[in-house]
PABA-512194 format. One record per residue: residue number from 1; residue in one letter; x, y negated, z negated of N, C-alpha, C, O in turn. Coordinates in Angstrom, 2 decimals, always signed. Example, Ala and Ser with C-alpha at 12.3 -4.5 7.8 and 13.67 -1.06 7.14 Angstrom:
> seq, type, nc1, nc2, nc3, cac1, cac2, cac3, cc1, cc2, cc3, oc1, oc2, oc3
> 1, A, +13.19, +5.69, -7.80, +12.30, +4.50, -7.80, +13.20, +3.30, -7.80, +14.24, +3.32, -8.46
> 2, S, +12.85, +2.25, -7.08, +13.67, +1.06, -7.14, +12.90, -0.03, -7.87, +13.41, -1.14, -8.04
***
This chain:
> seq, type, nc1, nc2, nc3, cac1, cac2, cac3, cc1, cc2, cc3, oc1, oc2, oc3
> 1, X, +120.70, -42.17, +98.23, +119.27, -42.97, +98.22, +118.83, -43.32, +99.60, +119.46, -44.09, +100.33
> 2, X, +117.56, -42.64, +99.94, +117.26, -43.06, +101.29, +116.28, -44.23, +101.28, +115.26, -44.00, +100.62
> 3, X, +116.35, -45.37, +101.85, +115.59, -46.55, +101.72, +114.86, -46.68, +102.96, +115.48, -46.38, +103.98
> 4, X, +113.74, -47.03, +103.05, +113.05, -47.76, +104.33, +112.91, -48.97, +104.39, +112.25, -49.49, +103.50
> 5, X, +113.36, -49.64, +105.23, +113.44, -51.36, +105.03, +112.57, -51.74, +106.45, +112.71, -51.20, +107.54
> 6, X, +111.83, -52.59, +106.18, +110.96, -52.78, +107.25, +111.09, -54.49, +107.53, +111.61, -55.09, +106.59
> 7, X, +110.77, -55.16, +108.48, +110.88, -56.58, +108.94, +112.31, -56.72, +109.32, +112.81, -57.84, +109.17
> 8, X, +112.89, -55.95, +109.70, +114.41, -56.12, +110.06, +114.81, -57.06, +111.55, +115.89, -57.42, +112.01
> 9, X, +113.49, -57.23, +111.97, +113.66, -58.16, +113.27, +113.82, -59.74, +112.95, +114.28, -60.59, +113.71
> 10, X, +113.32, -59.92, +111.59, +113.43, -61.44, +111.10, +114.96, -61.79, +110.49, +115.87, -60.99, +110.28
> 11, X, +114.96, -62.93, +110.31, +116.39, -63.32, +109.83, +116.82, -62.89, +108.58, +118.01, -62.72, +108.30
> 12, X, +115.67, -62.66, +107.62, +116.18, -61.99, +106.24, +116.38, -60.68, +106.34, +117.29, -60.09, +105.77
> 13, X, +115.40, -60.08, +107.19, +115.51, -58.52, +107.27, +116.81, -58.26, +107.79, +117.37, -57.30, +107.25
> 14, X, +117.39, -58.77, +108.58, +118.69, -58.63, +109.37, +119.85, -58.53, +108.22, +120.75, -57.70, +108.09
> 15, X, +119.51, -59.67, +107.43, +120.51, -59.88, +106.30, +120.63, -58.91, +105.03, +121.54, -58.64, +104.24
> 16, X, +119.34, -58.54, +105.18, +119.37, -57.65, +103.86, +119.86, -56.20, +104.26, +120.27, -55.37, +103.43
> 17, X, +119.78, -55.99, +105.57, +120.34, -54.81, +106.12, +121.82, -54.67, +106.07, +122.40, -53.63, +105.75
> 18, X, +122.49, -56.03, +106.48, +123.75, -56.16, +106.66, +124.52, -56.27, +105.11, +125.67, -55.87, +104.95
> 19, X, +123.62, -56.90, +103.94, +123.98, -56.89, +102.60, +124.13, -55.37, +102.18, +125.22, -54.88, +101.89
> 20, X, +122.97, -54.70, +102.17, +123.05, -53.31, +101.50, +123.84, -52.35, +102.06, +124.35, -51.45, +101.40
> 21, X, +124.00, -52.53, +103.63, +125.08, -51.61, +104.46, +126.57, -51.91, +103.69, +127.27, -50.96, +103.35
> 22, X, +127.02, -53.44, +103.43, +128.37, -53.67, +102.91, +128.40, -53.26, +101.51, +129.44, -52.73, +101.12
> 23, X, +127.32, -53.44, +100.57, +127.36, -53.20, +99.21, +126.94, -51.73, +98.76, +127.33, -51.21, +97.72
> 24, X, +126.23, -51.23, +99.53, +125.72, -49.97, +99.12, +126.04, -48.76, +100.18, +125.15, -48.13, +100.76
> 25, X, +127.37, -48.53, +100.35, +127.70, -47.46, +101.66, +127.02, -46.16, +101.40, +126.93, -45.32, +102.30
> 26, X, +126.48, -45.95, +100.09, +126.06, -44.38, +99.81, +124.67, -44.52, +100.14, +124.13, -43.42, +100.26
> 27, X, +123.89, -45.51, +100.32, +122.58, -45.65, +100.78, +122.34, -45.10, +102.15, +123.27, -45.26, +102.94
> 28, X, +121.10, -44.38, +102.65, +120.87, -44.33, +103.82, +119.81, -45.00, +104.15, +118.74, -44.69, +103.64
> 29, X, +119.90, -46.03, +105.03, +118.90, -47.07, +105.37, +118.34, -46.87, +106.74, +119.00, -46.87, +107.78
> 30, X, +117.03, -46.69, +106.64, +116.18, -46.38, +107.99, +115.22, -47.83, +108.32, +114.65, -48.50, +107.46
> 31, X, +115.22, -48.03, +109.47, +114.39, -49.41, +109.71, +113.22, -48.93, +110.51, +113.27, -48.01, +111.32
> 32, X, +112.10, -49.69, +110.19, +111.07, -49.75, +110.76, +110.15, -50.92, +111.07, +109.66, -51.47, +110.09
> 33, X, +109.88, -51.32, +112.09, +109.28, -52.58, +112.16, +107.54, -52.57, +112.61, +106.70, -53.42, +112.31
> 34, X, +107.38, -51.49, +113.31, +105.92, -51.35, +113.99, +105.15, -50.45, +112.92, +105.34, -49.24, +112.81
> 35, X, +104.28, -51.15, +112.17, +103.50, -50.85, +111.05, +102.04, -50.49, +111.44, +101.32, -50.21, +110.49
> 36, X, +101.50, -50.45, +112.63, +100.18, -50.58, +113.18, +99.84, -49.22, +113.02, +98.71, -49.13, +112.55
> 37, X, +100.36, -48.12, +113.23, +99.84, -46.82, +113.00, +100.03, -46.11, +111.68, +101.12, -45.69, +111.31
> 38, X, +98.96, -46.02, +111.03, +99.23, -45.22, +109.75, +99.51, -43.71, +109.91, +100.20, -43.10, +109.10
> 39, X, +99.05, -43.25, +110.77, +99.35, -41.88, +111.18, +100.74, -41.62, +111.24, +101.28, -40.70, +110.63
> 40, X, +101.36, -42.49, +112.04, +102.97, -42.44, +112.42, +103.77, -42.67, +111.16, +104.79, -42.03, +110.93
> 41, X, +103.28, -43.60, +110.34, +104.07, -44.04, +109.04, +103.87, -42.77, +107.99, +104.72, -42.20, +107.31
> 42, X, +102.49, -42.53, +108.11, +102.40, -41.15, +107.09, +103.45, -40.01, +107.31, +104.14, -39.43, +106.47
> 43, X, +103.39, -39.85, +108.54, +104.24, -38.57, +109.12, +105.81, -38.73, +108.85, +106.59, -37.82, +108.60
> 44, X, +106.08, -40.12, +108.97, +107.46, -40.44, +108.71, +107.81, -40.23, +107.22, +108.84, -39.67, +106.86
> 45, X, +106.92, -40.70, +106.41, +107.10, -40.49, +104.95, +107.04, -39.07, +104.52, +107.54, -38.81, +103.42
> 46, X, +106.57, -38.23, +105.13, +106.41, -36.67, +105.03, +107.83, -36.04, +105.34, +108.47, -35.37, +104.53
> 47, X, +108.21, -36.33, +106.60, +109.54, -35.85, +107.18, +110.87, -36.60, +106.34, +111.85, -35.95, +105.98
> 48, X, +110.75, -37.69, +106.17, +112.15, -38.35, +105.50, +112.38, -38.34, +104.10, +113.50, -38.39, +103.60
> 49, X, +111.14, -38.25, +103.36, +110.99, -38.28, +101.91, +111.90, -39.41, +101.33, +112.91, -39.16, +100.66
> 50, X, +111.50, -40.66, +101.62, +112.01, -41.85, +101.07, +111.99, -41.74, +99.72, +111.17, -41.14, +99.02
> 51, X, +113.22, -42.57, +99.31, +113.21, -42.54, +97.85, +112.69, -44.00, +97.26, +112.29, -44.21, +96.12
> 52, X, +112.81, -44.93, +98.32, +112.33, -46.28, +98.04, +112.01, -46.90, +99.30, +112.36, -46.37, +100.35
> 53, X, +111.21, -48.27, +99.25, +110.83, -49.00, +100.39, +111.14, -50.52, +99.90, +110.83, -50.99, +98.81
> 54, X, +111.80, -51.15, +100.91, +111.94, -52.54, +100.90, +111.32, -52.97, +102.10, +111.83, -52.70, +103.19
> 55, X, +110.04, -53.75, +101.96, +109.28, -54.21, +102.64, +109.21, -55.86, +103.05, +108.73, -56.67, +102.26
> 56, X, +109.63, -56.20, +104.11, +109.61, -57.81, +104.29, +108.76, -58.05, +105.01, +108.89, -57.67, +106.18
> 57, X, +107.47, -58.81, +104.59, +106.31, -58.97, +105.62, +106.21, -60.47, +105.82, +106.54, -61.38, +105.07
> 58, X, +105.61, -60.48, +107.13, +105.33, -62.06, +107.54, +104.16, -62.51, +107.02, +103.53, -61.57, +106.53
> 59, X, +103.59, -63.58, +106.93, +102.17, -63.91, +106.68, +101.13, -64.11, +107.87, +100.63, -65.15, +108.31
> 60, X, +100.95, -62.82, +108.23, +99.93, -62.76, +109.43, +98.91, -61.80, +108.99, +99.17, -61.01, +108.09
> 61, X, +97.61, -61.82, +109.66, +96.76, -60.81, +109.51, +97.33, -59.44, +110.17, +96.84, -58.40, +109.71
> 62, X, +98.10, -59.33, +110.99, +98.42, -58.09, +111.44, +99.54, -57.50, +110.49, +99.52, -56.30, +110.22
> 63, X, +100.43, -58.27, +110.02, +101.18, -57.83, +108.98, +100.49, -57.36, +107.58, +100.94, -56.45, +106.89
> 64, X, +99.65, -57.91, +107.34, +98.89, -57.63, +105.97, +98.27, -55.99, +106.10, +98.31, -55.16, +105.19
> 65, X, +97.68, -55.77, +107.50, +97.26, -54.32, +107.45, +98.61, -53.66, +107.59, +98.83, -52.68, +106.87
> 66, X, +99.49, -54.04, +108.39, +100.78, -52.92, +108.39, +101.28, -52.74, +106.84, +101.76, -51.68, +106.45
> 67, X, +101.11, -53.88, +106.01, +101.67, -53.79, +104.48, +100.84, -52.69, +103.89, +101.40, -51.88, +103.15
> 68, X, +99.48, -52.57, +104.16, +98.53, -51.81, +103.46, +98.47, -50.35, +103.83, +97.98, -49.51, +103.07
> 69, X, +99.08, -50.01, +105.27, +99.26, -48.99, +105.83, +100.75, -48.44, +105.17, +100.68, -47.27, +104.81
> 70, X, +101.67, -48.88, +105.03, +103.00, -48.59, +104.41, +102.75, -48.21, +102.88, +103.21, -47.18, +102.38
> 71, X, +101.95, -49.17, +102.15, +101.56, -48.86, +100.89, +100.89, -47.48, +100.51, +101.19, -46.69, +99.61
> 72, X, +99.76, -47.42, +101.58, +99.02, -46.17, +101.41, +99.88, -45.19, +101.75, +99.80, -44.33, +100.87
> 73, X, +100.67, -44.88, +102.59, +101.21, -43.87, +103.01, +102.47, -43.46, +101.84, +102.84, -42.29, +101.72
> 74, X, +102.97, -44.40, +101.12, +103.91, -44.51, +100.14, +103.24, -43.90, +98.92, +103.76, -42.99, +98.28
> 75, X, +102.10, -44.44, +98.62, +101.31, -43.91, +97.33, +100.89, -42.48, +97.61, +100.79, -41.78, +96.60
> 76, X, +100.64, -41.94, +98.67, +100.01, -40.76, +98.95, +101.46, -39.73, +98.74, +101.57, -38.70, +98.07
> 77, X, +102.40, -40.39, +99.53, +103.57, -39.36, +99.24, +104.21, -39.30, +97.94, +104.78, -38.24, +97.68
> 78, X, +104.22, -40.14, +97.16, +104.77, -40.34, +96.06, +103.72, -40.08, +94.80, +103.91, -40.49, +93.66
> 79, X, +102.65, -39.37, +95.22, +101.71, -39.04, +94.14, +102.27, -38.24, +93.28, +103.08, -37.42, +93.70
> 80, X, +101.96, -38.29, +91.95, +102.46, -37.68, +90.87, +103.85, -37.67, +90.21, +104.16, -37.02, +89.22
> 81, X, +104.59, -38.47, +90.89, +106.12, -38.73, +90.76, +106.44, -40.41, +91.13, +107.41, -40.88, +91.73
> 82, X, +105.48, -40.97, +90.65, +105.71, -42.67, +91.34, +106.93, -43.24, +90.57, +107.78, -43.89, +91.19
> 83, X, +107.05, -43.00, +89.18, +108.17, -43.57, +88.36, +109.56, -43.38, +89.20, +110.35, -44.32, +89.15
> 84, X, +109.91, -42.22, +89.97, +111.25, -41.91, +90.79, +111.44, -42.46, +91.84, +112.49, -42.25, +92.46
> 85, X, +110.44, -43.36, +92.33, +110.60, -44.19, +93.32, +110.17, -45.68, +93.10, +109.42, -45.99, +92.17
> 86, X, +110.66, -46.59, +93.97, +110.17, -48.14, +94.13, +110.01, -48.70, +95.17, +110.83, -48.58, +96.09
> 87, X, +108.93, -49.43, +95.25, +108.52, -50.22, +96.40, +108.66, -51.66, +96.09, +107.98, -52.09, +95.16
> 88, X, +109.41, -52.45, +96.69, +109.63, -53.91, +96.83, +109.26, -54.48, +97.88, +109.81, -54.36, +98.97
> 89, X, +107.96, -55.38, +97.52, +107.28, -56.05, +98.84, +107.89, -57.65, +98.74, +107.76, -58.38, +97.75
> 90, X, +108.52, -57.98, +99.91, +108.82, -59.44, +99.94, +107.99, -59.93, +100.96, +107.88, -59.27, +101.99
> 91, X, +107.24, -61.25, +100.80, +106.36, -61.68, +101.54, +106.30, -63.39, +101.47, +106.88, -63.98, +100.55
> 92, X, +105.75, -63.93, +102.26, +105.52, -65.51, +102.19, +104.17, -65.84, +101.65, +103.85, -66.99, +101.33
> 93, X, +103.33, -64.71, +101.53, +102.01, -64.91, +100.96, +101.95, -64.57, +99.53, +101.61, -63.45, +99.15
> 94, X, +102.26, -65.47, +98.76, +102.02, -65.34, +97.19, +100.80, -64.63, +96.77, +100.74, -63.62, +96.07
> 95, X, +99.70, -65.40, +97.37, +98.13, -64.95, +96.68, +98.19, -63.36, +97.36, +97.94, -62.42, +96.61
> 96, X, +98.46, -63.15, +98.52, +98.15, -61.70, +98.73, +98.84, -60.74, +98.16, +98.28, -59.70, +97.81
> 97, X, +100.24, -60.97, +97.95, +101.20, -60.31, +96.83, +100.58, -60.10, +95.69, +100.56, -58.95, +95.24
> 98, X, +100.05, -61.01, +95.08, +99.22, -60.73, +93.63, +98.30, -59.83, +93.77, +98.32, -58.90, +92.96
> 99, X, +97.39, -59.84, +94.68, +96.18, -58.95, +95.13, +96.73, -57.45, +95.07, +96.38, -56.58, +94.27
> 100, X, +97.74, -57.34, +96.15, +98.41, -56.19, +96.15, +99.12, -55.57, +95.11, +99.18, -54.35, +94.97
> 101, X, +99.65, -56.41, +94.38, +100.32, -55.99, +92.91, +99.30, -55.44, +92.12, +99.52, -54.31, +91.69
> 102, X, +98.01, -56.06, +91.78, +97.00, -55.51, +91.03, +96.31, -54.28, +91.66, +95.94, -53.38, +90.90
> 103, X, +96.14, -54.20, +92.73, +95.50, -53.05, +93.38, +96.46, -51.64, +93.32, +96.06, -50.52, +93.02
> 104, X, +97.45, -51.92, +93.60, +98.27, -50.66, +93.76, +99.31, -50.52, +92.43, +99.59, -49.35, +92.20
> 105, X, +99.79, -51.26, +91.72, +100.50, -51.13, +90.49, +99.47, -51.02, +89.31, +99.57, -50.06, +88.54
> 106, X, +98.59, -51.86, +89.16, +97.72, -51.93, +87.84, +96.84, -50.71, +88.16, +96.72, -49.88, +87.27
> 107, X, +96.27, -50.52, +89.20, +95.08, -49.63, +89.48, +95.55, -48.06, +89.86, +95.04, -47.05, +89.36
> 108, X, +96.64, -48.08, +90.87, +97.09, -46.76, +90.95, +98.40, -46.39, +90.42, +98.79, -45.24, +90.60
> 109, X, +99.06, -47.17, +89.85, +100.44, -46.71, +89.16, +101.72, -46.75, +89.69, +102.77, -46.43, +89.13
> 110, X, +101.52, -47.19, +90.91, +102.89, -47.52, +92.02, +103.98, -48.12, +91.10, +103.68, -48.89, +90.18
> 111, X, +105.27, -47.73, +91.37, +106.45, -48.49, +90.92, +106.50, -49.48, +91.85, +107.29, -49.32, +92.79
> 112, X, +105.77, -50.61, +91.81, +105.45, -51.75, +92.74, +106.05, -53.03, +92.16, +105.78, -53.27, +90.99
> 113, X, +106.82, -53.87, +92.80, +106.96, -55.31, +92.61, +107.08, -56.15, +93.52, +107.73, -55.83, +94.51
> 114, X, +106.44, -57.55, +93.44, +106.48, -58.11, +94.65, +107.10, -59.54, +94.42, +107.14, -60.05, +93.30
> 115, X, +107.57, -60.16, +95.57, +108.09, -61.46, +95.41, +107.68, -62.32, +96.78, +107.57, -61.79, +97.89
> 116, X, +107.46, -63.81, +96.48, +107.54, -64.52, +97.85, +108.65, -65.05, +97.89, +109.40, -65.00, +96.92
> 117, X, +109.03, -65.73, +99.16, +110.41, -66.36, +99.05, +109.96, -67.51, +100.49, +109.13, -67.37, +101.39
> 118, X, +110.74, -68.41, +100.25, +110.86, -69.51, +101.37, +111.04, -69.34, +102.59, +110.79, -68.22, +103.04
> 119, X, +111.46, -70.28, +103.39, +111.90, -70.14, +104.89, +113.42, -70.11, +104.68, +114.01, -70.82, +103.87
> 120, X, +114.08, -69.12, +105.61, +115.56, -69.12, +105.39, +116.09, -69.72, +106.70, +115.29, -70.00, +107.59
> 121, X, +117.51, -69.94, +106.87, +118.00, -70.39, +108.02, +119.50, -69.66, +107.94, +120.06, -69.58, +106.85
> 122, X, +120.05, -69.19, +108.98, +121.38, -68.47, +109.17, +122.41, -69.53, +108.97, +122.21, -70.74, +109.07
> 123, X, +123.73, -68.82, +108.63, +124.85, -69.82, +108.52, +125.13, -70.46, +109.82, +125.32, -71.67, +109.88
> 124, X, +125.16, -69.73, +110.83, +125.40, -70.93, +112.19, +124.36, -71.86, +112.61, +124.61, -72.76, +113.42
> 125, X, +123.09, -71.66, +112.05, +122.17, -72.71, +112.38, +122.46, -74.00, +111.53, +122.15, -75.06, +112.07
> 126, X, +122.96, -74.06, +110.40, +123.17, -75.19, +109.57, +123.73, -76.30, +110.02, +123.17, -77.39, +109.97
> 127, X, +124.86, -76.11, +110.47, +125.75, -77.47, +111.01, +124.89, -78.07, +112.21, +124.65, -79.28, +112.23
> 128, X, +124.48, -77.35, +113.05, +123.88, -77.99, +114.16, +122.53, -79.01, +113.64, +122.35, -80.20, +113.93
> 129, X, +121.69, -78.12, +112.78, +120.63, -78.87, +112.20, +121.03, -80.05, +111.49, +120.62, -81.15, +111.84
> 130, X, +121.87, -79.89, +110.43, +122.19, -81.13, +109.94, +123.02, -82.26, +110.70, +122.89, -83.47, +110.51
> 131, X, +123.79, -81.72, +111.48, +124.69, -82.74, +112.31, +124.19, -83.71, +112.94, +124.66, -84.85, +113.06
> 132, X, +122.90, -83.13, +113.48, +122.01, -84.14, +114.26, +121.32, -85.28, +113.56, +121.07, -86.38, +114.07
> 133, X, +121.05, -84.88, +112.35, +120.38, -85.84, +111.38, +121.42, -86.67, +111.00, +121.30, -87.89, +110.98
> 134, X, +122.56, -86.01, +110.65, +123.46, -86.86, +110.01, +124.11, -88.12, +110.88, +124.31, -89.26, +110.47
> 135, X, +124.34, -87.58, +112.11, +125.01, -88.61, +113.27, +124.06, -89.66, +113.54, +124.46, -90.79, +113.81
> 136, X, +122.68, -89.34, +113.49, +121.92, -90.39, +113.75, +121.56, -91.46, +112.80, +121.03, -92.52, +113.11
> 137, X, +121.96, -91.00, +111.39, +121.88, -91.80, +110.13, +123.26, -92.78, +110.34, +123.36, -94.00, +110.30
> 138, X, +124.12, -91.86, +110.54, +125.58, -92.67, +110.50, +125.66, -93.82, +111.60, +126.13, -94.92, +111.34
> 139, X, +125.18, -93.48, +112.82, +125.08, -94.39, +113.56, +124.03, -95.58, +113.47, +124.06, -96.53, +114.26
> 140, X, +123.32, -95.48, +112.68, +122.40, -96.48, +112.32, +123.03, -97.29, +110.90, +122.64, -98.41, +110.58
> 141, X, +123.78, -96.73, +110.33, +124.43, -97.17, +109.10, +123.69, -96.97, +108.00, +123.79, -97.76, +107.07
> 142, X, +122.95, -96.02, +107.93, +122.14, -95.50, +106.79, +122.73, -94.28, +106.10, +123.62, -93.53, +106.48
> 143, X, +121.88, -94.29, +104.84, +122.25, -93.04, +103.87, +121.65, -91.93, +104.66, +120.68, -91.97, +105.43
> 144, X, +122.39, -90.95, +104.33, +122.04, -89.45, +104.63, +121.02, -88.47, +103.62, +121.54, -87.90, +102.66
> 145, X, +119.92, -88.34, +103.82, +119.09, -88.05, +102.96, +119.48, -86.47, +102.92, +119.60, -85.82, +103.96
> 146, X, +119.64, -86.02, +101.87, +119.95, -84.62, +101.52, +118.46, -83.74, +101.28, +118.24, -82.59, +101.67
> 147, X, +117.84, -84.34, +100.77, +116.23, -83.86, +100.72, +115.27, -84.96, +100.64, +115.50, -86.00, +100.02
> 148, X, +114.11, -84.71, +101.33, +113.14, -85.61, +101.73, +112.46, -86.29, +100.55, +112.50, -85.58, +99.54
> 149, X, +111.96, -87.27, +100.40, +111.59, -87.84, +99.02, +110.09, -87.31, +98.82, +109.27, -87.01, +99.69
> 150, X, +109.98, -87.27, +97.59, +108.68, -86.56, +97.12, +108.68, -85.15, +96.35, +109.77, -84.61, +96.18
> 151, X, +107.79, -84.68, +95.98, +107.56, -83.31, +95.31, +107.32, -82.30, +96.23, +108.02, -81.29, +96.31
> 152, X, +106.40, -82.53, +96.88, +105.74, -81.39, +97.90, +106.76, -81.36, +99.07, +106.28, -81.92, +100.05
> 153, X, +107.93, -80.91, +99.28, +108.75, -80.86, +100.49, +108.90, -79.21, +100.93, +109.17, -78.38, +100.06
> 154, X, +108.74, -78.90, +102.08, +109.47, -77.59, +102.39, +110.84, -77.10, +102.03, +111.87, -77.77, +102.17
> 155, X, +110.78, -76.03, +101.61, +112.18, -75.51, +101.20, +112.59, -74.41, +102.14, +111.88, -73.52, +102.62
> 156, X, +113.96, -74.64, +102.33, +114.64, -73.84, +103.18, +116.06, -73.26, +102.58, +116.95, -74.01, +102.16
> 157, X, +116.14, -71.70, +102.60, +117.17, -71.21, +101.87, +118.21, -70.56, +102.69, +117.80, -69.95, +103.68
> 158, X, +119.56, -70.56, +102.44, +120.54, -70.00, +103.33, +120.46, -68.54, +103.15, +120.54, -68.07, +102.02
> 159, X, +120.31, -67.75, +104.20, +119.54, -66.54, +104.39, +120.49, -65.36, +103.32, +120.00, -64.28, +102.98
> 160, X, +121.68, -65.73, +102.97, +122.25, -64.75, +102.20, +121.87, -65.00, +100.78, +121.87, -64.06, +99.98
> 161, X, +121.58, -66.08, +100.45, +120.96, -66.28, +98.97, +119.80, -65.41, +98.62, +119.81, -64.74, +97.59
> 162, X, +118.72, -65.42, +99.53, +117.54, -64.47, +99.19, +118.08, -63.02, +99.39, +117.81, -62.17, +98.54
> 163, X, +118.80, -62.73, +100.44, +119.31, -61.33, +100.43, +119.93, -60.82, +99.22, +119.81, -59.65, +98.85
> 164, X, +120.58, -61.70, +98.62, +121.19, -61.23, +97.31, +120.16, -61.27, +96.60, +120.08, -60.28, +95.86
> 165, X, +119.29, -62.03, +96.50, +118.21, -61.83, +95.34, +116.99, -60.62, +95.49, +116.25, -60.19, +94.60
> 166, X, +117.03, -60.28, +96.69, +116.42, -59.03, +96.94, +117.01, -57.84, +96.34, +116.36, -56.93, +95.83
> 167, X, +118.55, -57.92, +96.45, +119.41, -56.99, +95.73, +119.13, -56.91, +94.31, +118.88, -55.87, +93.71
> 168, X, +119.20, -58.16, +93.75, +118.89, -58.11, +92.27, +117.31, -57.53, +91.85, +117.05, -56.79, +90.90
> 169, X, +116.47, -58.02, +92.73, +115.12, -57.34, +92.36, +115.07, -55.94, +92.64, +114.44, -55.22, +91.86
> 170, X, +115.64, -55.45, +93.65, +115.59, -53.93, +94.09, +115.73, -53.20, +92.88, +114.87, -52.51, +92.34
> 171, X, +117.26, -53.48, +92.36, +117.81, -52.73, +91.42, +117.59, -53.15, +89.83, +117.81, -52.28, +88.99
> 172, X, +117.20, -54.31, +89.43, +116.97, -54.69, +88.24, +115.79, -55.21, +87.69, +115.57, -55.23, +86.48
> 173, X, +114.86, -55.73, +88.74, +113.60, -56.26, +88.25, +112.52, -55.30, +87.73, +112.51, -54.15, +88.17
> 174, X, +111.57, -55.70, +86.82, +110.45, -55.06, +86.21, +109.53, -54.73, +87.25, +109.24, -55.59, +88.07
> 175, X, +109.05, -53.61, +87.32, +107.77, -53.16, +88.20, +106.48, -53.88, +87.62, +106.33, -54.13, +86.42
> 176, X, +105.63, -54.17, +88.56, +104.29, -54.55, +88.11, +104.38, -56.12, +87.67, +103.59, -56.63, +86.87
> 177, X, +105.41, -56.81, +88.28, +105.61, -58.51, +88.04, +105.79, -58.86, +89.63, +106.28, -58.20, +90.54
> 178, X, +105.21, -60.15, +89.61, +105.44, -61.17, +90.77, +106.53, -61.97, +90.48, +106.70, -62.48, +89.37
> 179, X, +107.31, -62.11, +91.46, +108.72, -63.05, +91.29, +108.66, -63.97, +92.65, +108.08, -63.72, +93.71
> 180, X, +109.31, -64.90, +92.36, +109.61, -66.00, +93.64, +110.92, -66.38, +94.00, +111.60, -66.98, +93.16
> 181, X, +111.41, -66.14, +95.15, +112.80, -66.42, +95.55, +112.55, -67.74, +96.02, +111.58, -67.99, +96.74
> 182, X, +113.57, -68.82, +95.57, +113.23, -70.18, +96.15, +114.16, -71.08, +95.16, +114.86, -70.62, +94.26
> 183, X, +114.03, -72.24, +95.46, +114.97, -73.22, +95.20, +114.29, -74.40, +93.91, +114.71, -75.55, +93.83
> 184, X, +113.35, -73.93, +93.13, +112.82, -74.72, +92.21, +112.28, -76.20, +92.89, +112.62, -77.34, +92.57
> 185, X, +111.31, -75.76, +93.97, +111.04, -77.03, +94.89, +110.23, -77.96, +94.09, +110.24, -79.11, +94.53
> 186, X, +109.56, -77.78, +93.07, +108.52, -78.47, +92.64, +109.60, -79.75, +91.75, +108.99, -80.78, +91.44
> 187, X, +110.66, -79.70, +91.49, +111.36, -80.58, +91.10, +111.73, -81.82, +91.95, +112.02, -81.72, +93.15
> 188, X, +111.72, -82.96, +91.32, +111.68, -84.08, +92.27, +113.02, -84.25, +92.81, +113.98, -84.19, +92.05
> 189, X, +113.21, -84.48, +94.16, +114.78, -84.78, +94.67, +114.85, -85.94, +95.06, +116.01, -86.19, +95.41
> 190, X, +114.04, -86.96, +95.21, +114.19, -88.13, +96.03, +115.54, -88.79, +95.80, +116.08, -89.40, +96.72
> 191, X, +116.03, -88.70, +94.72, +117.32, -89.43, +94.19, +118.59, -88.81, +94.94, +119.65, -89.42, +94.97
> 192, X, +118.40, -87.42, +95.62, +119.71, -87.11, +96.29, +119.66, -87.39, +97.69, +118.92, -87.03, +98.61
> 193, X, +120.66, -88.15, +97.58, +121.14, -88.66, +99.06, +122.61, -89.18, +99.12, +123.05, -89.80, +98.15
> 194, X, +123.34, -88.97, +100.17, +124.76, -89.27, +100.43, +124.99, -90.31, +101.44, +124.62, -90.32, +102.61
> 195, X, +125.74, -91.30, +100.71, +125.98, -92.57, +101.44, +127.62, -92.58, +102.08, +128.62, -92.89, +101.44
> 196, X, +127.57, -92.19, +103.39, +128.73, -91.99, +104.11, +129.89, -93.17, +104.06, +131.07, -93.09, +104.40
> 197, X, +129.22, -94.22, +103.58, +130.33, -95.53, +103.42, +131.25, -95.53, +102.37, +132.38, -96.01, +102.43
> 198, X, +130.58, -94.81, +101.13, +131.66, -94.89, +99.93, +131.80, -93.56, +99.42, +132.42, -93.40, +98.37
> 199, X, +131.28, -92.54, +100.06, +131.59, -91.22, +99.32, +132.13, -90.40, +100.56, +131.60, -90.61, +101.65
> 200, X, +133.15, -89.47, +100.46, +133.64, -88.40, +101.05, +132.77, -87.17, +100.85, +132.14, -86.88, +99.84
> 201, X, +132.84, -86.46, +102.05, +131.71, -85.20, +102.12, +132.86, -83.91, +102.60, +133.79, -83.87, +103.41
> 202, X, +132.22, -82.86, +101.60, +132.93, -81.68, +101.93, +131.99, -80.67, +101.75, +131.34, -80.57, +100.71
> 203, X, +131.86, -79.78, +102.88, +131.00, -78.57, +103.14, +131.69, -77.40, +102.36, +132.89, -77.16, +102.52
> 204, X, +130.91, -76.66, +101.49, +131.20, -75.47, +101.02, +129.88, -74.61, +100.81, +128.78, -75.03, +100.45
> 205, X, +130.24, -73.29, +101.11, +129.22, -72.26, +101.05, +129.59, -71.21, +99.84, +130.76, -70.93, +99.57
> 206, X, +128.60, -70.74, +99.23, +129.00, -69.95, +98.11, +127.79, -69.01, +97.95, +126.62, -69.38, +98.06
> 207, X, +128.20, -67.76, +97.67, +127.07, -66.60, +97.69, +127.33, -66.15, +96.11, +128.33, -66.53, +95.50
> 208, X, +126.31, -65.27, +95.49, +126.57, -64.82, +94.09, +126.42, -63.33, +94.58, +125.63, -62.80, +95.36
> 209, X, +127.40, -62.87, +93.89, +127.45, -61.27, +93.98, +126.53, -60.64, +93.23, +126.56, -60.89, +92.02
> 210, X, +125.58, -59.76, +93.71, +124.59, -59.34, +92.98, +124.95, -58.06, +91.95, +124.25, -57.81, +90.97
> 211, X, +125.99, -57.39, +92.27, +126.34, -56.19, +91.44, +127.38, -56.45, +90.22, +127.71, -55.52, +89.49
***
């Protein structure tokens, strides 16, 4: 299978490339990050005959136009045989994703699915970010908050977890649906905190094998 992967300059895009390269060695992955020229994208589709696309888009006006350039090229190239191909759009803009889904799947019949995702962090980043907060709180003899109080709080995911979710969506999810990669952030988490005086602390990372 030949898969075009975009957005590989961002942390999630890099991890998706690493993930698919490790678990799907039979796939040929082609990276592309400049989506401003529709003619160049269309020519690439004609010459490469991609089976599928994983498009990781940022939430900017420029990337919106790039997304549409990519969708139009794929739609044109795959015309008459849409079911044999798959287009997975991963974006931080859930509203735009819904509009695109209605336009290209419902109206034009593309084998398209979309998913929004929250911000991610890479493994090397976490100890530095958390340690600074933890040290400050310990010095003040305060509890260490594991999540800020309230319901409307930002969500950050360890980047390998949404990469695993991209794998699951790409291979198993139903076309024509909108998904969300996240941590059920609407749940109240104000009661989650760590007291360093009375509780030991142990760091563990875990991943889910999507296959």
